[in-house]
N, C-alpha and C positions, 0 to 999 in steps of 0.2 A: 076662356079662363085659364089661369096657370095654377097648378098645384105643386108646391114643393113638399115632397114626401121625405121626411128624414127619420133616421133611427136615433135612439138615445145614445149617449156616451157610454163608455166602458164602466163596468162595475168590477169590484174585486171578484165576484162570482164568475163574471165573464172570463176574466183573466185566468182563473183557476180551472175553468171547464166544469163549473157547477151549474146544474139546471135550475134556472130561476122561475120560469113560468110566471105566475101571478104573485109570487113572494115579492114584497115591496123592498127591494134592495137598493140602497142609494148609490149615486155615482161615486166612483173612486176619485182621488185627486187627478189621475190621468183623464178620467171621463169629464171632470169639470173643465180641465184645460181644453179638451176636444170641443166641448160645448161653447166655450168662449171663442175658440177659433172659428166655429160655425157662425157665431155672432158677428165676428169680423167679416166673414165672407158675405153675410147678408146685410151688413150695416147700411149700405147704400141702395139696397133693393127695396122697392115698395112691397109692404105686406099689409093687406087689407083685413085679413082675418087670420086667426091662429087657433088651433085646437090640438090637444095632446091627450094621450092616455093619462088617466089619473094616477097611475103608479109613479112614485117619486122620481125614478130615474128618467122617465120621459118628461114629466112635468118640469123638473129642474133643468133639463136640457133645453126645453122650450123657453123657459124664463131667461136663461143665460143667453140663448141665441137672440131673443127679442130685445134684451136690454131695457131701455127706457120705454119700449113699446109693449112690455109684458102685461100691462093692464088689459089688453085686448084678449088675453089668453082664456080660452074655455077648455073644459075637459069633457071627455065622452068615454064612458066605460066600454063602449063597443070597440075601442082601440086598444084595450088591454091585451097583453101577451097571451099566447095560448096557455091554457091551464094544463100543466103537466101532471096534476094529481099527485100520486105517491112518489113520482120522480123528483119533485121539487126539493131542492136542498142537497141532492145527491150529485157526486162527481160522475162524469161520464164513465170513468173506470169502475165505479161502484155499480152503476147500472149494467155495465157489460158483464159483471160477475153475477148480479142478481137476476137480470132479465135479458139474457143475451139474444134470444130469438126476437123479442119485441123491439129491442134496440136495432137489430139488423133490419127488421121490417121498416122501422122509422127511417133508416138510411136508404133502403132500396125501394120501398113502396109506401112512402109517407102518407099518401092520400087514403090508404086503407087502414091506418092505425087510429084507434081510439085510445087516447092516453088513459092509463089505469087510474080511475077516479077523476079524469079530466075531460078534455075535449078532443075532437077531430079537427083536421084542417078545414073541413066543410063548415063546422060550427064557427070557427074563427072567421072564415070568409063571410058567412051570412051576417054576422054582427058587425064586422069591420066595414064591409061595403055599405051597409045601411048608415053607419056612422060617417063615412066619407060623403055619402049623398046628403046627409043632414048638414054637414059642415059647408058643403058647396052650394046648397040651395039658394038660388037668387043671386049668385055671384055673377057680376057683370063680365063681359068679354075682356075688359082691360084690367080686371082685378086679380089679385094673387092671394091664395090660401096657403098657409104653412100648416102642415100636419106632422106631428112628432109622435112616432109610435115605436114598434118593436120589430125584431127580426122576422118572426113568423108572420106577423100582421102585414108588414111591408111586402113580404114575398107573395102571400096569397093575393093581395091587391094587384101587384105587378103581373102575376100570372094571368089574372083576368084581363087586364088591359092589353097584355101582349098576346092574348088568345092562346095560351098554352095550358095544358092540364096541370092540376095541383100536384100531381105526381112528379113533376119536373121542377119543383121549386128549388132543388139543390143545384140547378144548372147555372145559377148566378149567385152573387154574394151581396150581403148587406153589412158593410163595415160600420164601426161606431160613428155616429153623427154623419153618416153618409147622406148625400143628397140625390134624390131622384126627381127629375122635372117632368111633369105631365102637362100637356096642353090640349085643349079642345073646346068645342062650343058648350058641352055639358059632360057630366060624368060618364055617360054612356057612349061618348065618342071621343075618348081621350087617346092621345098618342104619347109614347115614351120618347122624350127628347134627350134626357140624360139618365144614366143608370149607374148607381153605386159610385158616385163622384165624391171622393173623400180627400181631394187634393189640398184642402185647407189645413190638413194636419199630417198627411202621410205621403212619403215619396211614391213615385210612380210604381216601383216594384216592392213597396214595403208594407202592404196592407196587413193589418192584424187579422188573424183567422181564429175565431172562437170555436171551441169544441162543444158548446152547449148553448141553448137559447135562453 
């Protein structure tokens, strides 16, 4: 099986460095353009199934990427972004003033952090991996699944496939509408073929770096 794991396009909150979490923030015009560019990238590739987070920014990205094939799209709440609790809606700079120690821990030892009123990375992994397994269930060896989710969701899934601890999820990036290609006989035996491929909208040295999830 082949799994194309994508992130949603950019939002105004992404660009501003505002923590979104599970707040349902729509794509910005830039994000819509990125999603259409993703669609061009995928236009000639077979996609047999597609699932997205129900949050609008991920669902809309999937719809634009699939184009005329969007009728196949399903959603799964297990793919929603990490719940940031009381951080949601705040700028990274505001969190740095309000909760500097926890923010530093989120950067240094993220696997040990329980978001205030929200989730931990382990919580996110447990529900997201189950969602991935549901989406891939019964997928044939020559079939392809498109999954459109979020930064933290993609990172925890990729950490698991790569065999690295959740505490190292900041050691790679997930750009807007980036593509990660996973292949294997089943979800428990996947290999990473491509990681953070955003060449459909970004120059080789021009990747956008967001300051918040």
